Backbone as numpy.savetxt, mean C-alpha at the origin, in Angstrom:
# Nx Ny Nz CAx CAy CAz Cx Cy Cz
0.60 -40.53 39.33 -0.24 -39.32 39.33 0.63 -38.07 39.33
1.73 -38.14 40.10 2.63 -37.00 40.16 3.28 -36.75 38.79
3.66 -37.85 38.11 4.25 -37.71 36.78 3.25 -37.11 35.79
1.99 -37.55 35.89 0.96 -37.02 35.00 0.75 -35.53 35.22
0.73 -35.11 36.48 0.57 -33.69 36.77 1.75 -32.88 36.26
2.94 -33.46 36.36 4.12 -32.76 35.84 4.05 -32.58 34.33
3.59 -33.64 33.64 3.46 -33.55 32.18 2.41 -32.52 31.80
1.29 -32.53 32.52 0.23 -31.57 32.21 0.68 -30.14 32.49
1.44 -29.95 33.56 1.96 -28.61 33.88 2.90 -28.13 32.78
3.75 -29.04 32.31 4.68 -28.68 31.23 3.93 -28.33 29.95
2.91 -29.13 29.63 2.12 -28.85 28.43 1.37 -27.53 28.55
0.91 -27.23 29.76 0.22 -25.95 29.97 1.16 -24.78 29.73
2.40 -24.92 30.21 3.38 -23.86 29.97 3.69 -23.68 28.49
3.81 -24.81 27.76 4.06 -24.72 26.32 2.88 -24.08 25.59
1.66 -24.46 26.01 0.48 -23.88 25.37 0.39 -22.38 25.64
0.74 -21.97 26.87 0.71 -20.55 27.19 1.71 -19.77 26.36
2.92 -20.33 26.19 3.94 -19.65 25.38 3.51 -19.58 23.92
2.90 -20.68 23.44 2.45 -20.69 22.05 1.33 -19.68 21.81
0.39 -19.61 22.74 -0.71 -18.64 22.59 -0.20 -17.21 22.67
0.76 -16.96 23.55 1.32 -15.63 23.66 2.05 -15.23 22.38
2.85 -16.13 21.84 3.54 -15.84 20.59 2.58 -15.64 19.43
1.55 -16.49 19.36 0.56 -16.34 18.29 -0.17 -15.01 18.40
-0.44 -14.57 19.64 -1.12 -13.29 19.84 -0.23 -12.14 19.35
1.07 -12.22 19.61 1.97 -11.16 19.15 2.02 -11.10 17.63
2.11 -12.26 16.99 2.12 -12.30 15.53 0.79 -11.77 14.97
-0.30 -12.15 15.61 -1.61 -11.69 15.15 -1.72 -10.17 15.26
-1.18 -9.58 16.31 -1.23 -8.13 16.47 -0.47 -7.42 15.37
0.73 -7.91 15.06 1.51 -7.26 14.00 0.82 -7.40 12.65
0.36 -8.59 12.34 -0.30 -8.80 11.05 -1.66 -8.12 11.00
-2.34 -8.03 12.13 -3.62 -7.33 12.15 -3.45 -5.85 11.87
-2.40 -5.25 12.44 -2.13 -3.84 12.16 -1.75 -3.64 10.69
-0.98 -4.58 10.13 -0.64 -4.49 8.72 -1.89 -4.67 7.85
-2.74 -5.61 8.23 -3.93 -5.90 7.43 -4.88 -4.71 7.37
-4.90 -3.88 8.40 -5.79 -2.72 8.39 -5.46 -1.76 7.27
-4.21 -1.76 6.79 -3.77 -0.82 5.76 -3.24 -1.51 4.52
-3.26 -2.81 4.48 -2.63 -3.56 3.40 -3.39 -3.40 2.09
-2.68 -3.22 0.98 -3.36 -3.16 -0.32 -4.08 -4.48 -0.62
-5.18 -4.38 -1.31 -6.00 -5.51 -1.77 -6.71 -6.19 -0.60
-5.97 -6.78 0.34 -6.60 -7.52 1.42 -7.22 -6.61 2.48
-6.74 -5.40 2.60 -7.24 -4.50 3.62 -8.09 -3.37 3.08
-8.60 -3.50 1.85 -9.44 -2.44 1.28 -10.76 -2.34 2.03
-11.36 -1.15 1.97 -12.62 -0.93 2.67 -13.76 -1.77 2.11
-13.66 -2.17 0.84 -14.72 -2.98 0.25 -14.67 -4.42 0.73
-13.57 -4.83 1.35 -13.45 -6.20 1.87 -14.15 -6.25 3.23
-15.10 -7.15 3.44 -15.81 -7.22 4.73 -14.84 -7.47 5.89
-15.22 -6.98 7.06 -14.36 -7.10 8.23 -14.12 -8.56 8.59
-15.12 -9.42 8.46 -14.94 -10.84 8.79 -13.94 -11.49 7.85
-13.97 -11.10 6.59 -13.00 -11.65 5.63 -11.59 -11.20 5.99
-11.45 -9.94 6.37 -10.13 -9.45 6.77 -9.62 -10.16 8.02
-10.52 -10.42 8.96 -10.13 -11.15 10.16 -9.68 -12.57 9.81
-10.43 -13.23 8.92 -10.05 -14.58 8.51 -8.70 -14.58 7.79
-8.47 -13.57 6.94 -7.19 -13.47 6.25 -6.04 -13.23 7.22
-6.29 -12.39 8.23 -5.25 -12.15 9.24 -4.90 -13.43 9.98
-5.91 -14.20 10.36 -5.66 -15.48 11.03 -4.89 -16.43 10.13
-5.24 -16.44 8.83 -4.54 -17.33 7.90 -3.08 -16.92 7.75
-2.82 -15.62 7.60 -1.44 -15.15 7.49 -0.67 -15.44 8.78
-1.30 -15.22 9.93 -0.63 -15.46 11.20 -0.29 -16.94 11.36
-1.16 -17.82 10.89 -0.90 -19.25 10.98 0.32 -19.65 10.16
0.52 -19.00 9.02 1.66 -19.30 8.17 2.94 -18.68 8.72
2.84 -17.46 9.25 4.04 -16.73 9.67 4.55 -17.21 11.02
3.65 -17.59 11.93 4.05 -17.90 13.31 5.15 -18.97 13.41
5.03 -20.11 12.72 6.10 -21.13 12.88 7.48 -20.62 12.46
7.54 -19.68 11.50 8.83 -19.20 11.02 9.49 -18.21 11.98
8.70 -17.53 12.80 9.24 -16.48 13.68 9.13 -16.84 15.16
8.57 -18.00 15.47 8.33 -18.37 16.87 9.59 -18.37 17.73
10.74 -18.85 17.22 11.93 -18.86 18.09 12.40 -17.48 18.55
12.11 -16.45 17.81 12.58 -15.11 18.18 11.59 -14.28 18.95
10.43 -14.82 19.28 9.42 -14.06 20.00 9.76 -13.98 21.49
9.49 -12.86 22.13 9.81 -12.72 23.56 8.89 -13.55 24.43
9.40 -13.94 25.59 8.61 -14.71 26.53 7.66 -13.79 27.29
6.54 -14.33 27.72 5.56 -13.52 28.43 6.09 -13.06 29.78
7.07 -13.79 30.32 7.63 -13.39 31.61 8.42 -12.09 31.52
8.87 -11.73 30.30 9.66 -10.51 30.13 8.81 -9.25 30.16
7.50 -9.39 30.16 6.62 -8.23 30.17 5.55 -8.37 29.11
4.50 -7.58 29.25 3.35 -7.68 28.34 3.16 -6.40 27.53
3.23 -5.26 28.18 2.87 -4.00 27.54 3.86 -3.66 26.42
5.14 -3.76 26.70 6.14 -3.37 25.70 6.07 -4.20 24.43
6.00 -5.54 24.51 5.86 -6.31 23.27 4.57 -6.00 22.50
3.48 -5.78 23.22 2.22 -5.46 22.53 2.33 -4.16 21.76
2.88 -3.13 22.40 3.03 -1.84 21.72 4.00 -1.93 20.56
5.06 -2.71 20.74 6.04 -2.86 19.66 5.43 -3.53 18.44
4.64 -4.58 18.66 4.04 -5.30 17.54 3.04 -4.43 16.78
2.24 -3.70 17.50 1.27 -2.81 16.84 2.00 -1.71 16.06
3.03 -1.13 16.66 3.79 -0.08 15.98 4.46 -0.61 14.72
5.09 -1.78 14.82 5.75 -2.36 13.65 4.74 -2.68 12.55
3.61 -3.26 12.94 2.61 -3.58 11.93 2.06 -2.35 11.23
1.80 -1.29 12.00 1.31 -0.06 11.39 2.36 0.57 10.49
3.64 0.51 10.88 4.70 1.10 10.07 4.77 0.42 8.70
4.80 -0.90 8.70 4.87 -1.62 7.42 3.56 -1.49 6.65
2.43 -1.45 7.35 1.15 -1.26 6.66 1.05 0.09 5.99
1.53 1.13 6.67 1.52 2.47 6.07 2.42 2.53 4.86
3.58 1.87 4.94 4.50 1.85 3.79 3.84 1.20 2.58
3.10 0.11 2.81 2.40 -0.54 1.71 1.26 0.33 1.19
0.53 0.97 2.09 -0.59 1.81 1.68 -0.12 3.01 0.88
1.07 3.50 1.17 1.60 4.65 0.42 1.81 4.32 -1.05
2.01 3.06 -1.37 2.13 2.68 -2.78 0.79 2.86 -3.50
-0.31 2.57 -2.81 -1.62 2.83 -3.39 -1.88 4.34 -3.47
-1.41 5.06 -2.46 -1.53 6.52 -2.49 -0.82 7.11 -3.69
0.31 6.52 -4.08 1.03 7.00 -5.26 0.17 6.88 -6.51
-0.55 5.76 -6.65 -1.45 5.62 -7.79 -2.61 6.60 -7.71
-3.11 6.85 -6.52 -4.19 7.83 -6.36 -3.72 9.23 -6.72
-2.51 9.57 -6.32 -1.95 10.88 -6.68 -1.80 10.99 -8.19
-1.28 9.93 -8.80 -1.10 9.94 -10.26 -2.44 10.09 -10.97
-3.45 9.34 -10.52 -4.77 9.43 -11.15 -5.40 10.79 -10.97
-5.24 11.39 -9.80 -5.82 12.72 -9.55 -5.15 13.78 -10.42
-3.83 13.73 -10.54 -3.11 14.70 -11.38 -3.49 14.52 -12.83
-3.52 13.26 -13.29 -3.86 13.00 -14.69 -5.28 13.43 -15.01
-6.21 13.15 -14.11 -7.61 13.53 -14.35 -7.78 15.04 -14.34
-7.09 15.72 -13.43 -7.18 17.18 -13.39 -6.58 17.79 -14.65
-5.50 17.20 -15.15 -4.86 17.75 -16.35 -5.70 17.56 -17.60
-6.53 16.52 -17.61 -7.34 16.22 -18.79 -8.82 16.55 -18.57
-9.14 17.33 -17.54 -10.51 17.78 -17.24 -11.47 16.62 -17.02
-10.97 15.49 -16.51 -11.83 14.34 -16.22 -11.91 14.08 -14.73
-11.66 15.10 -13.93 -11.56 14.89 -12.49 -12.90 14.64 -11.83
-14.01 15.00 -12.44 -15.31 14.82 -11.82 -16.10 13.66 -12.41
-15.55 12.99 -13.39 -16.27 11.89 -14.04 -16.32 10.68 -13.13
-17.51 10.24 -12.72 -17.71 9.08 -11.86 -16.88 9.21 -10.59
-16.85 10.40 -9.98 -15.99 10.63 -8.82 -16.45 9.90 -7.58
-17.70 9.53 -7.50 -18.20 8.88 -6.30 -18.39 7.40 -6.46
-17.57 6.74 -7.25 -17.75 5.32 -7.52 -17.20 4.39 -6.48
-16.68 4.87 -5.36 -16.09 4.01 -4.35 -16.29 4.58 -2.97
-15.73 3.92 -1.95 -15.87 4.43 -0.58 -15.28 5.82 -0.43
-14.18 6.10 -1.15 -13.56 7.42 -1.13 -13.73 8.04 -2.52
-14.33 9.23 -2.62 -14.52 9.84 -3.94 -13.19 10.03 -4.65
-13.07 9.43 -5.82 -11.85 9.51 -6.62 -12.24 9.67 -8.08
-11.39 10.31 -8.88 -11.67 10.38 -10.31 -11.65 9.00 -10.95
-12.23 8.92 -12.14 -12.30 7.63 -12.83 -10.92 7.09 -13.14
-9.99 7.97 -13.54 -8.63 7.51 -13.84 -7.96 6.90 -12.61
-8.23 7.46 -11.46 -7.67 6.90 -10.23 -8.17 5.49 -9.99
-9.47 5.28 -10.18 -10.03 3.94 -10.00 -9.41 2.96 -10.98
-9.23 3.39 -12.22 -8.63 2.50 -13.22 -7.22 2.10 -12.82
-6.40 3.07 -12.43 -5.02 2.79 -12.07 -4.92 1.94 -10.80
-5.73 2.29 -9.79 -5.64 1.58 -8.52 -6.08 0.13 -8.67
-7.23 -0.09 -9.28 -7.72 -1.46 -9.38 -6.90 -2.28 -10.36
-6.36 -1.65 -11.39 -5.46 -2.38 -12.29 -4.18 -2.76 -11.56
-3.64 -1.84 -10.75 -2.45 -2.15 -9.98 -2.68 -3.27 -8.98
-3.82 -3.23 -8.28 -4.13 -4.28 -7.32 -4.32 -5.63 -8.01
-4.97 -5.62 -9.17 -5.18 -6.87 -9.89 -3.85 -7.47 -10.34
-2.95 -6.63 -10.82 -1.63 -7.13 -11.24 -0.84 -7.64 -10.05
-0.91 -6.92 -8.93 -0.18 -7.37 -7.75 -0.70 -8.73 -7.26
-2.01 -8.91 -7.26 -2.57 -10.21 -6.85 -2.21 -11.30 -7.85
-2.18 -10.96 -9.13 -1.81 -11.96 -10.13 -0.35 -12.40 -9.99
0.48 -11.54 -9.43 1.89 -11.86 -9.21 2.14 -12.37 -7.79
1.15 -13.03 -7.22 1.28 -13.70 -5.91 1.56 -12.71 -4.79
0.70 -11.72 -4.65 0.87 -10.75 -3.58 0.80 -11.42 -2.21
-0.06 -12.43 -2.05 -0.19 -13.08 -0.75 1.12 -13.75 -0.30
1.85 -14.30 -1.27 3.15 -14.91 -0.93 4.15 -13.84 -0.54
4.15 -12.74 -1.27 5.08 -11.66 -0.97 4.78 -11.02 0.39
3.50 -10.98 0.74 3.12 -10.43 2.05 3.64 -11.31 3.17
3.53 -12.61 3.00 4.07 -13.53 4.01 5.58 -13.36 4.13
6.27 -13.23 3.00 7.72 -13.02 3.03 8.06 -11.71 3.73
7.29 -10.67 3.45 7.52 -9.38 4.11 7.28 -9.47 5.61
6.23 -10.18 6.01 5.93 -10.32 7.44 7.06 -11.04 8.16
7.60 -12.09 7.56 8.72 -12.80 8.18 9.97 -11.92 8.21
10.21 -11.19 7.11 11.36 -10.30 7.06 11.24 -9.16 8.07
10.02 -8.75 8.37 9.83 -7.63 9.29 10.36 -7.94 10.69
10.39 -9.22 11.06 10.91 -9.59 12.38 12.43 -9.50 12.44
13.09 -9.49 11.28 14.52 -9.24 11.26 14.82 -7.74 11.30
13.94 -6.96 10.70 14.14 -5.51 10.67 13.71 -4.85 11.98
12.58 -5.26 12.51 12.10 -4.78 13.82 11.80 -6.00 14.66
12.75 -6.47 15.45 12.52 -7.68 16.25 11.35 -7.50 17.21
10.68 -8.60 17.49 9.55 -8.57 18.42 10.03 -8.17 19.80
9.32 -7.22 20.41 9.66 -6.76 21.74 10.72 -5.69 21.80
11.27 -5.30 20.64 12.31 -4.26 20.58 11.75 -3.05 19.85
11.35 -2.01 20.54 10.76 -0.85 19.87 11.75 -0.17 18.94
11.33 0.24 17.75 12.23 0.96 16.85 12.50 2.36 17.38
13.67 2.89 17.03 14.01 4.25 17.42 13.11 5.24 16.69
12.61 6.23 17.42 11.69 7.20 16.83 12.34 7.97 15.69
13.62 8.33 15.86 14.30 9.10 14.81 14.43 8.28 13.53
14.82 7.01 13.68 14.96 6.15 12.49 13.61 5.91 11.83
12.58 5.68 12.64 11.26 5.41 12.08 10.70 6.63 11.36
10.91 7.83 11.92 10.40 9.05 11.29 11.15 9.35 10.00
12.47 9.13 10.00 13.26 9.36 8.78 12.85 8.38 7.68
12.63 7.13 8.06 12.19 6.13 7.09 10.80 6.47 6.55
9.88 6.87 7.43 8.54 7.24 6.99 8.53 8.44 6.07
9.36 9.43 6.38 9.44 10.60 5.52 9.97 10.23 4.14
10.93 9.32 4.11 11.44 8.86 2.83 10.39 8.14 2.01
9.56 7.32 2.67 8.51 6.61 1.95 7.43 7.57 1.43
7.10 8.59 2.21 6.11 9.58 1.76 6.65 10.36 0.57
7.91 10.77 0.64 8.53 11.48 -0.48 8.54 10.63 -1.73
8.86 9.36 -1.55 8.89 8.44 -2.70 7.50 8.28 -3.31
6.46 8.22 -2.47 5.11 8.07 -2.99 4.70 9.26 -3.86
5.00 10.46 -3.39 4.66 11.64 -4.19 5.50 11.70 -5.47
6.78 11.34 -5.36 7.63 11.36 -6.54 7.17 10.34 -7.57
6.80 9.15 -7.11 6.33 8.11 -8.01 5.00 8.50 -8.65
4.10 9.07 -7.86 2.82 9.49 -8.41 2.95 10.55 -9.48
3.82 11.54 -9.22 4.01 12.58 -10.23 4.71 12.03 -11.46
5.63 11.08 -11.27 6.32 10.49 -12.43 5.34 9.75 -13.33
4.39 9.03 -12.71 3.40 8.31 -13.51 2.49 9.28 -14.26
2.15 10.40 -13.62 1.24 11.38 -14.24 1.96 12.38 -15.13
3.28 12.33 -15.22 4.04 13.32 -16.00 3.59 13.40 -17.47
3.34 12.27 -18.18 2.89 12.41 -19.58 1.61 13.21 -19.72
0.68 13.07 -18.77 -0.58 13.81 -18.85 -0.35 15.30 -18.59
0.54 15.62 -17.68 0.84 17.03 -17.40 1.50 17.68 -18.61
2.45 16.97 -19.22 3.14 17.52 -20.40 2.16 17.69 -21.56
1.32 16.67 -21.78 0.34 16.77 -22.87 -0.64 17.91 -22.63
-1.09 18.09 -21.39 -2.02 19.18 -21.08 -1.36 20.54 -21.27
-0.08 20.65 -20.92 0.63 21.91 -21.12 0.74 22.25 -22.60
1.11 21.26 -23.41 1.21 21.50 -24.86 -0.14 21.86 -25.44
-1.19 21.17 -24.97 -2.53 21.44 -25.47 -2.97 22.87 -25.13
-2.75 23.28 -23.90 -3.16 24.63 -23.50 -2.35 25.71 -24.20
-1.08 25.46 -24.45 -0.28 26.43 -25.22 -0.80 26.54 -26.65
-1.11 25.38 -27.26 -1.64 25.41 -28.61 -3.00 26.10 -28.65
-3.81 25.86 -27.63 -5.12 26.50 -27.57 -4.99 28.01 -27.42
-4.01 28.44 -26.64 -3.78 29.87 -26.48 -3.35 30.52 -27.78
-2.48 29.85 -28.52 -2.03 30.39 -29.81 -3.19 30.49 -30.79
-4.04 29.46 -30.82 -5.20 29.49 -31.72 -6.16 30.60 -31.32
-6.35 30.78 -30.04 -7.25 31.82 -29.56 -6.74 33.21 -29.92
-5.42 33.39 -29.86 -4.85 34.68 -30.25 -4.98 34.91 -31.75
-4.86 33.83 -32.51 -4.94 33.97 -33.97 -6.39 34.14 -34.44
-7.33 33.48 -33.74 -8.74 33.54 -34.15 -9.59 33.86 -32.91
-9.65 35.12 -32.51 -10.38 35.49 -31.28 -11.87 35.17 -31.36
-12.44 35.15 -32.54 -13.87 34.91 -32.66 -14.24 33.44 -32.50
-13.27 32.57 -32.61 -13.54 31.14 -32.52 -13.63 30.71 -31.06
-14.68 29.98 -30.70 -14.84 29.46 -29.35 -13.96 28.20 -29.20
-12.69 28.45 -28.93 -11.73 27.34 -28.93 -12.02 26.35 -27.80
-12.61 26.82 -26.71 -12.88 25.91 -25.59 -13.90 24.84 -25.99
-14.93 25.24 -26.78 -15.92 24.27 -27.22 -15.34 23.30 -28.23
-14.41 23.77 -29.03 -13.79 22.90 -30.02 -12.74 22.00 -29.37
-11.99 22.57 -28.42 -10.87 21.82 -27.85 -11.23 20.89 -26.72
-12.36 21.12 -26.03 -12.71 20.27 -24.89 -12.91 18.81 -25.28
-13.69 18.50 -26.34 -13.81 17.09 -26.74 -12.47 16.49 -27.15
-11.64 17.30 -27.82 -10.34 16.78 -28.22 -9.46 16.47 -27.01
-9.53 17.30 -25.96 -8.76 17.06 -24.75 -9.23 15.79 -24.05
-10.54 15.60 -23.99 -11.07 14.39 -23.36 -10.65 13.13 -24.12
-10.80 13.18 -25.43 -10.40 12.03 -26.25 -8.90 11.78 -26.15
-8.13 12.87 -26.18 -6.69 12.72 -26.07 -6.28 12.15 -24.71
-6.96 12.57 -23.64 -6.65 12.05 -22.32 -6.93 10.56 -22.21
-8.06 10.12 -22.75 -8.37 8.70 -22.71 -7.41 7.88 -23.57
-7.06 8.44 -24.75 -6.09 7.74 -25.60 -4.72 7.66 -24.93
-4.31 8.75 -24.28 -3.03 8.74 -23.59 -3.04 7.77 -22.41
-4.19 7.65 -21.73 -4.31 6.69 -20.65 -4.12 5.27 -21.16
-4.73 4.97 -22.31 -4.59 3.63 -22.88 -3.14 3.33 -23.27
-2.43 4.36 -23.73 -1.04 4.16 -24.16 -0.08 4.15 -22.99
-0.31 5.01 -22.00 0.66 5.17 -20.91 0.41 4.23 -19.74
-0.80 3.70 -19.61 -1.11 2.86 -18.44 -0.21 1.63 -18.31
0.07 0.89 -19.41 0.96 -0.28 -19.24 2.33 0.09 -18.69
2.94 1.14 -19.22 4.25 1.55 -18.73 4.16 2.09 -17.30
3.09 2.84 -17.00 2.91 3.38 -15.66 2.75 2.26 -14.64
1.93 1.26 -14.97 1.72 0.15 -14.04 2.97 -0.71 -13.89
3.74 -0.84 -14.97 5.00 -1.58 -14.86 5.98 -0.85 -13.94
6.01 0.47 -14.05 6.87 1.26 -13.15 6.42 1.12 -11.71
5.11 1.17 -11.50 4.59 1.03 -10.14 4.86 -0.36 -9.57
4.68 -1.40 -10.39 4.93 -2.76 -9.92 6.40 -2.96 -9.54
7.31 -2.35 -10.31 8.73 -2.45 -9.98 9.01 -1.79 -8.63
8.43 -0.63 -8.40 8.63 0.05 -7.12 7.98 -0.72 -5.98
6.82 -1.31 -6.23 6.14 -2.10 -5.21 6.94 -3.35 -4.86
7.48 -4.00 -5.89 8.31 -5.18 -5.64 9.58 -4.84 -4.88
10.14 -3.68 -5.18 11.33 -3.24 -4.43 11.00 -3.01 -2.96
9.83 -2.44 -2.68 9.43 -2.23 -1.30 9.23 -3.56 -0.58
8.59 -4.52 -1.23 8.35 -5.81 -0.59 9.66 -6.55 -0.32
10.63 -6.39 -1.23 11.89 -7.10 -1.07 12.81 -6.44 -0.06
12.77 -5.12 0.01 13.67 -4.38 0.92 12.91 -3.19 1.50
12.02 -3.44 2.45 11.14 -2.35 2.94 11.89 -1.23 3.65
13.00 -1.52 4.27 13.75 -0.51 5.01 14.84 0.15 4.17
15.00 -0.30 2.95 16.03 0.27 2.09 15.64 1.63 1.57
16.61 2.42 1.11 16.29 3.74 0.55 15.54 3.61 -0.77
14.38 4.25 -0.91 13.64 4.18 -2.18 14.37 4.88 -3.30
14.27 4.32 -4.49 14.92 4.93 -5.65 13.96 5.86 -6.37
């Protein structure tokens, strides 16, 4: 009987350690899932997101279990660290979607299509933004985004170990770099539309000076809309390829300096 009680006590300790480690992994992945592209979108039901978080945690936990802190070392600090780390990586991933939103907003504004179907989603966005965002998400999922997310989650424990809070200065510098990169990438994707709109408006101004009686705005508006849609069809493949390359670089080296 004494031996049986000893075995049960040992198993209880192992179960407690396993549950504690699983809870830490779930917290980090749950914070990431709240902001994660595709899996964490607002259109995805909360129950589905919870099930996906549990599935990711089940895959990630065995790979990171040896490095998780023991519950005897404290509770509050590991919990805060895991939530902070998950939010940091989740925000970095979400900024890649923000880059597409910035590109779509700039392109739509340049081609006077900024109000077309603006309320088609949870967040009012121009039609070009919806096209770029959903095309980017579809391509990312087609290229095994779920596998890359698991790899990123495992890698995150090497970059920010469980129970070790990141330095505020390093985290803020890294976050500022990611925000700068998102704006730079968004403007780079929208650059062809800005250049085309500038050339169009210069040409329209010259025509207006040469023929003041002609209502150039009525003549040029349909041409600008058609040109914007044609340019979107031509530039979208290259723009999405550029975005996918930057997204893959982030997944492979999230703490590295963005190019």
